[in-house]
N, C-alpha and C positions, 0 to 999 in steps of 0.2 A: 399561442405556441404550444406544441405537444411536448411533454417532457420525455426525457431519454429514458429507456428502460434497459438494464444490463443485467446479464445472468453469466456467473462464472461457474464452471463446474471443474473440480479437480479432482481427477482419477489418478491419485498418487501423483499429484503435480504436473501431470501430461497438461492439464488445464484446456478448456475451451471457452473463450470468451465472446458472447455476443452482445452487440448494444446496437440500439436504434429506438424506432417507435415501438409501442407494446405489439401491435399487429405484426411487424417485421420480426420481432424476437419470438413470438409465438410460433410463426411460419418457419423460422430457422430450427427452431427447438424440435418441431415436428419432423424437418428434413433429416436432422441428426439424430432422432430417437433412436433408431436402429443401432447406429454406431455406438451411442452411449450405453445401451442396453447391452451390447456384445461386449463393450470393454468392461463393464461391470462384471459379467459373467467371467470373463477372463482373469479379472482381479481377483472374484471369490474362489475360482479353481486353482490359481497361483498361491493363494494364501490359506489352503484348506488347512486347518490345524492351528492356524495362527489367529489371534483375536482380530476381529475386523476393525479396520480404522474407518471412521465416519468419513463419508464423501461430503466435501464441502460444497454447498451451493450457495451462492449470495445474489439476491436481486435486489437492485438498487434503483430507486427512482429519486435522482435528486432535486425533487420538488421542494423539499425543505432541509437544506444544508445544515441548518441549525441543529437538527437532530442527530447529526453524526457525531459520536462520542462527545457530548456536550460538556462533559468535565475535561476534556482534553483540548477541544478546538472551539474557536469562535470563526464561522464561516459567513462571510456576508460579501455581496457584489463580487463574486469570484475571487476573494482574498482569503487566504488561509491564515489565521493566527493561532499560535499554540498558546493555550493559556495555561496549561499545566506546568509544574515544575519538571524540567528534563532530568531524567535519571542519569547517573553516570558520577565515578569517582575521580575522573580526569577531564581535562578540555578535549583531548582527543575521543574520549568515549562520549561524551555531552554532544560533540560535533557530529559523530555518526549517528547517535540517537536522534538528533534534531532532523538531520537528514532523513532518516527512515520515517519518522512521523510526518515530516512535510510531503514527502513525496507519497507517501500512502494516502494521504488525505487528497491531494493533487489528482491522483489515479482515481480513488473510489468516489470521489465527489464530482470533480470537475472533468474527469476524464482526459486528463493532461498527463500524459506518459512520461515527457521529458520537460526538465525544469532547468533554467539557467542557473548557475551555482550562485550568482549574485541573490537570488531570493532567498536561498538557503543562508547565506552570509548575513543578510538583513536580520533574520531570525535569531541566529546565534548572536549577533550585536545587541538585539532587544533583550535577551536573557543574560547579557553581561559576560559571555565568554568567547567572543570572537578572537582567534589567533590569526592575525593578518599574515604572519610568515609561514605558518605551517597548515592553514585551513585545507587547502586542496590536498595537500599530502596526507592529511588525516583521512579524507575521503577516499583518496586513491589506495591507502592501505587496507581499506575495508572491501577488498576486491569481490569478494563472494555477494556483497550486497548491492553494489552500483557498478554501471557503466558510465564512466566518465569520458566525454568526449568534447573536441573542439580545441581552440588554440588558447594560448597564456591568458588573454583579456575577454575570451568568449567561451568558457567552459559550460557545459550543460551535463546533468546527471539524470539516468534513468535507472530505476530500480529493477533488480532481477528477482526471480521466483524465490530464492533463499532470502533476499532483501524483504520481500513482502511477507514471508512468514515470519521474520524477525521482528518487523514493524506490529505484526499482529500479537505476538509474544509481549512486545514492549507495552503495546495499548492494554493488554489484559492485566500486566502487571500494575500500570498506572491506574487502572480502574478500581483493581484490587485494593490499593493503598487508599483511593478517594473513598471507597465504600466502607473500609474499617474506620476512617478518619471520623 
């Protein structure tokens, strides 16, 4: 079985993501090359005089999911476990941070954009801070980060672009804590 290759290019979060076999991704990059270069040039012209922000490109091949932030996650058999302490000074904040971390791993490693809320509930339970009465409300209150859809017993969550950015910042702060420990 050929592994999936993914590239994500964020030109000021306009983002372009291509995934598939390595040959397919290379072919698509070549197809979009002129558009990407044009967008980069427009961005440079628009920001002349401003410091340039780096353009984020990520190429992921989930051949070895265990290498994905190993101080934060344990990933095996398409199951994501968060092994790090989840930051937050309240249950709502820890719930939102859990969802951010969990969805980020599901998207980046398993290419699963949408996740049943029951999976996130289980992670919160395993970390000892699941609030059965307010769980969904905590996530719905974090509107910039998630799109919650479905009915009462069958909710699912999808992360937004600001949610991905927040998850990346959260991961960086967790890894900083682990590096200094």
